[in-house]
FIPANU-101729 format. One line per field, with one value per residue (C-alpha): x, y, z; residue number from 1. Coordinates in pm, whole numbers, plus 32768, in hexadecimal, padded with zeros to 4 digits. Layout:
FIPANU-101729
c1: c(X:...)
c2: c(Y:...)
c3: c(Z:...)
rokol: c(NUM:...)
//
This chain:
FIPANU-101729
c1: c(33CD:32F5:318D:31D0:328C:315B:3067:3147:314B:2FD1:2F85:3077:2FB8:2E68:2EE5:2F9B:2EEE:3029:316C:32B0:3391:349D:3394:3368:34CF:3507:33EC:34A6:360B:361B:34D0:354B:35B9:3486:33CD:3498:3478:3315:32FC:337D:32A7:3169:31C0:31FA:3110:3005:2FA1:2E90:2F18:2EC4:2EEF:2DEF:2E48:2DEE:2EF8:2FEF:2FC6:2FEA:3123:31AA:317C:321C:3338:336E:335C:346A:3554:351D:34A6:344A:3313:327C:32A6:320B:30F4:30AD:305D:2F99:2EC8:2E86:2E2C:2D31:2CAA:2C81:2BB5:2CC6:2C7B:2D72:2D7A:2DD7:2EE7:2F8A:2F56:302E:3137:314A:31B4:3312:3359:33D0:349D:3517:34FE:3469:3535:34C9:335B:336F:33B1:3262:3193:31EC:3183:3046:3001:3010:2F4D:2E1A:2E34:2E72:2EBA:2F26:2ED6:2F9D:3036:2FA6:30F6:3223:3309:3412:33A3:3428:33DA:32F2:32BA:329F:339E:343F)
c2: c(7339:720C:71D7:70C7:71C3:72BC:71AE:7124:7297:72B0:716E:71D2:7304:7257:7146:7227:7350:7433:7420:74A4:756B:744E:7364:7443:747E:72F9:7293:7362:732D:71C2:712A:6FC7:7029:70E7:6FBC:6F00:6FF1:6FF6:6E90:6E7A:6FB0:6F09:6DC5:6E76:6FA2:6FA0:6E36:6DCC:6CDC:6CF8:6E66:6F4F:7070:7166:70CF:70AB:7228:727E:71B1:723B:7392:734A:72A5:73CA:74AE:73F0:73DE:7563:7519:765E:7702:76B6:7544:753A:7629:7541:7438:7512:7577:740F:73A3:74D7:7457:72E9:7384:7389:74E3:75F4:75A2:743C:74A2:7589:748A:73B5:74C0:74E7:7373:741C:74EA:73F6:7320:742B:756E:76BD:7721:75F4:7625:778E:7703:7647:772E:785D:7785:7723:7898:7909:77FD:7808:799D:7976:7ABE:7AFC:7BE7:7D29:7DAA:7EF1:7F61:7FB4:7E9E:7E3A:7D7E:7C11:7BEE:7AD5:7993:7931:79A5:78D7)
c3: c(2C57:2BEC:2C16:2D13:2DF9:2DDE:2E0F:2F30:2FEB:2FA6:304A:3187:31AB:31AC:328C:3382:3378:3329:3285:32DF:320A:320E:3185:3060:301D:303A:2F5A:2E3D:2E94:2F27:2F14:2F6C:30A7:3104:30AC:31AA:32C3:3299:32B3:33F9:346E:33DA:3491:35D8:35CA:34B6:34B4:3588:36A3:3822:385B:37BF:36E2:3800:38F6:37E7:37A9:390F:391F:37FF:3882:39D1:3919:381B:3944:3A1C:38FC:38AE:375A:366E:36F6:358A:35AD:36EA:3696:356C:3680:374D:362D:35B7:3736:3725:35E3:3699:37BE:38B2:398A:39BB:3B31:3B0C:3A15:3B1E:3C07:3B36:3B0E:3C6A:3C96:3C11:3D26:3E30:3D58:3C52:3CFC:3CBB:3B86:3AD0:3B5D:3ADF:396D:397F:3A3A:3957:3826:38DE:3946:37EA:376A:384E:3889:39EF:3AB3:3C23:3D3C:3D31:3E82:3F09:3F86:3EBC:3E5E:3D63:3C4C:3C27:3AC7:3A40:3AE9:3C59:3D46:3E6D)
rokol: c(1:2:3:4:5:6:7:8:9:10:11:12:13:14:15:16:17:18:19:20:21:22:23:24:25:26:27:28:29:30:31:32:33:34:35:36:37:38:39:40:41:42:43:44:45:46:47:48:49:50:51:52:53:54:55:56:57:58:59:60:61:62:63:64:65:66:67:68:69:70:71:72:73:74:75:76:77:78:79:80:81:82:83:84:85:86:87:88:89:90:91:92:93:94:95:96:97:98:99:100:101:102:103:104:105:106:107:108:109:110:111:112:113:114:115:116:117:118:119:120:121:122:123:124:125:126:127:128:129:130:131:132:133:134:135:136:137:138)
//
């Protein structure tokens, strides 16, 4: 790995507040493609334009939820949003936007990611019930 690739991945971490596994591997194995992909992300997401970073994080969280991205990917954006001052309730409300258009299964992906990051728990029934696993039920 080159010093340039290491510097680049460190800079990505500083600007984004996270790096994903594929960023790390691409930095080592196909640095030019990582730079090209990151350029698009910079223009659409990181560069300050009309939308502020908090709004962009909420949009990212919802779009990743709808796309059923990995829990870890969604959680990285939830953590950044929290770091930026977005409340746990605001993030939940954003994730709930997935319900009418993408359905309960997509919503559960984002909800489970949110629940784990913020440590949310629920109310247990006082009657005997079959467990439905983690996430929300329909």
